C-alpha positions in Angstrom: -0.1 0.1 0.0 1.3 3.4 -0.9 1.8 5.6 2.2 -0.2 8.8 2.5 0.4 11.1 5.4 -2.5 13.7 5.5 -1.7 17.1 7.2 -4.5 19.6 7.4 -5.0 22.9 9.4 -5.6 26.7 8.8 -3.3 29.2 7.0 -0.1 29.8 8.7 -0.2 26.7 11.1 3.1 25.5 9.7 1.5 22.8 7.3 3.9 23.6 4.4 7.0 23.7 6.3 6.4 20.7 8.3 5.2 18.7 5.5 8.3 19.5 3.4 10.7 18.5 6.0 8.7 15.5 7.0 8.6 14.2 3.4 12.4 14.6 3.2 12.9 12.6 6.5 10.6 9.9 5.4 11.8 9.6 1.8 8.4 10.5 0.5 7.0 13.2 -2.1 5.7 16.5 -0.8 2.2 17.2 -2.4 1.4 20.9 -1.8 -2.4 21.1 -2.6 -2.6 24.6 -1.5 -0.2 25.5 -4.1 -2.6 23.8 -6.7 -5.5 25.9 -5.5 -3.5 29.0 -5.6 -2.2 28.2 -9.2 -6.0 28.0 -10.2 -6.5 31.3 -8.6 -3.9 32.8 -10.5 -5.2 31.4 -13.8 -8.7 32.8 -12.8 -7.2 36.3 -12.1 -5.1 36.4 -15.4 -8.3 35.3 -17.3 -10.1 38.2 -15.6 -12.9 35.8 -14.5 -14.9 36.6 -11.3 -14.2 33.9 -8.7 -17.9 33.7 -8.3 -18.5 32.7 -11.9 -18.2 28.9 -11.6 -19.5 28.3 -15.3 -16.4 30.2 -16.6 -14.0 28.7 -14.2 -15.1 25.3 -15.1 -14.6 25.9 -18.8 -11.1 27.1 -17.9 -9.9 24.2 -15.8 -9.5 21.6 -18.7 -7.1 24.1 -20.3 -4.8 24.3 -17.2 -1.8 22.0 -16.7 -0.6 22.2 -13.0 2.7 20.4 -12.2 4.6 20.2 -8.9 8.5 19.9 -8.8 9.5 19.8 -5.2 8.6 23.3 -4.0 8.1 24.8 -7.6 4.8 25.2 -9.0 4.2 25.4 -12.7 1.1 26.6 -14.5 0.9 25.7 -18.2 4.6 25.1 -18.1 5.3 28.5 -16.5 6.9 28.6 -13.1 4.6 30.6 -10.8 6.0 29.7 -7.5 6.4 33.3 -6.4 3.3 34.7 -8.1 1.1 32.6 -6.1 2.6 33.5 -2.7 0.8 36.8 -2.2 -2.0 37.9 0.2 -4.2 38.6 -2.8 -3.9 35.2 -4.3 -4.3 33.7 -0.8 -7.8 35.2 -0.4 -8.6 34.3 -4.1 -7.6 30.8 -3.7 -10.0 30.5 -0.7 -12.7 31.9 -2.8 -12.3 29.4 -5.6 -11.9 26.5 -3.5 -15.3 26.9 -2.5 -16.5 25.9 -5.9 -17.4 22.3 -6.5 -15.9 22.4 -10.1 -12.5 23.3 -8.8 -12.6 21.0 -5.8 -13.5 18.0 -8.1 -10.9 18.7 -10.5 -8.2 19.2 -8.2 -9.1 16.3 -5.8 -8.8 14.0 -8.8 -5.3 15.4 -9.7 -4.2 14.9 -6.0 -5.4 11.3 -5.9 -3.6 10.6 -9.1 -0.3 12.0 -7.9 -0.7 9.9 -4.7 -1.4 6.8 -6.5 2.0 6.7 -8.2 4.1 7.4 -5.1 4.0 7.8 -1.3 3.2 11.3 -0.4 3.0 13.9 2.5 -0.1 15.8 1.5 -1.0 19.0 3.2 -4.1 21.2 2.7 -7.4 21.6 4.4 -9.4 18.7 3.4 -6.7 15.9 2.9 -7.9 13.8 5.8 -11.7 14.5 5.5 -12.3 14.4 1.8 -9.2 13.7 -0.4 -7.4 10.9 1.4 -10.1 9.9 4.1 -8.5 6.3 4.5 -5.2 7.4 5.2 -3.9 5.8 8.6 -1.8 8.9 9.2 -3.8 12.0 9.7 -2.7 15.2 11.6 -4.4 18.6 12.2 -2.0 21.4 12.9 -3.2 24.7 14.4 -1.8 27.7 16.1 -3.4 30.9 17.4 -4.3 33.7 14.7 -1.7 35.9 16.3 1.1 33.3 15.8 0.2 32.5 12.4 0.1 36.3 11.5 3.8 36.8 12.9 4.9 33.8 10.8 3.2 35.1 7.6 4.6 38.5 8.1 8.2 37.0 8.5 7.8 34.9 5.4 6.6 38.0 3.4 9.5 40.0 4.7 12.0 37.4 3.4 10.4 37.7 0.1 11.0 41.5 0.2 7.4 42.6 0.9 6.4 44.9 3.8 2.9 44.3 4.9 1.4 45.4 8.4 1.0 42.9 11.0 -2.6 44.1 11.6 -3.4 43.6 7.8 -2.2 40.0 7.9 -4.0 39.3 11.1 -7.2 40.5 9.5 -6.7 38.5 6.5 -5.8 35.2 8.4 -9.2 35.7 10.3 -11.0 36.4 7.1 -9.5 33.3 5.6 -10.3 31.2 8.6 -14.0 32.2 8.3 -14.1 31.5 4.6 -12.5 28.1 4.8 -14.7 27.1 7.8 -18.0 28.3 6.5 -17.8 27.1 2.9 -20.4 24.5 1.9 -18.1 22.2 0.1 -15.2 20.6 2.1 -15.0 23.0 5.0 -11.9 23.2 7.0 -12.4 20.8 10.0 -10.4 18.2 11.8 -11.1 14.8 10.7 -12.5 12.7 13.5 -9.4 10.3 13.5 -7.0 13.1 13.0 -4.3 13.8 15.8 -4.3 17.4 16.8 -1.1 19.3 17.2 -0.9 22.8 18.4 2.3 24.4 17.0 2.1 27.6 19.0 5.4 28.3 20.5 7.0 25.0 19.2 10.1 24.9 17.2 9.9 23.1 13.7 12.1 20.2 15.2 9.7 19.8 18.1 6.8 19.6 15.7 8.6 17.0 13.3 9.7 14.9 16.2 6.1 14.7 17.6 4.7 13.7 14.3 7.2 11.2 13.6 6.8 9.7 17.2 3.2 9.4 16.7 3.6 7.8 13.3 6.0 5.1 14.7 3.7 4.5 17.6 0.7 3.8 15.4 2.9 1.6 13.3 3.8 -0.4 16.3 0.2 -1.1 17.2 
């Protein structure tokens, strides 16, 4: 059986960083599902389509090719890794992710990817919708304030200067959008293990997840 480790949680909880490092430690592939939604959001923006126009977006989807190569993201063969990491695309990705057509399209892509190799998949509905049968499910969370600090630091490293208060407001808005959407809302799977990353180092979080995985394998 090809292993799938599902990691869910709200924006800024540390999912991406942890999933990347966990994949390296375990010799698995990193599946950045959030980047897939961001790539669709960028395509929607560039096509000047309203994020509420599901009919037009559904017609756009078959024309898109989304590829992942490590941490790099390609949209129709173009490296868009940096273009999709902005607050604007973050909110737009949340909006398009509420559309059934988008979720069906990307869920299929994600399952096809995982069927070929073992993956560490991170997102918001990995354990509840995309890989509900995975024996390894984790839900990472942190306070909104902690997540805003992390996001601000990340943006500053990319040369962007955004006010902390603005980021905090966006994170709270994103949380509400993700939790209130009708299709695949953000929630912890009943059999997922909760890990609060507030105040914890990356190594502490990684060690805790690996310890829990090994503990589950020994049962």
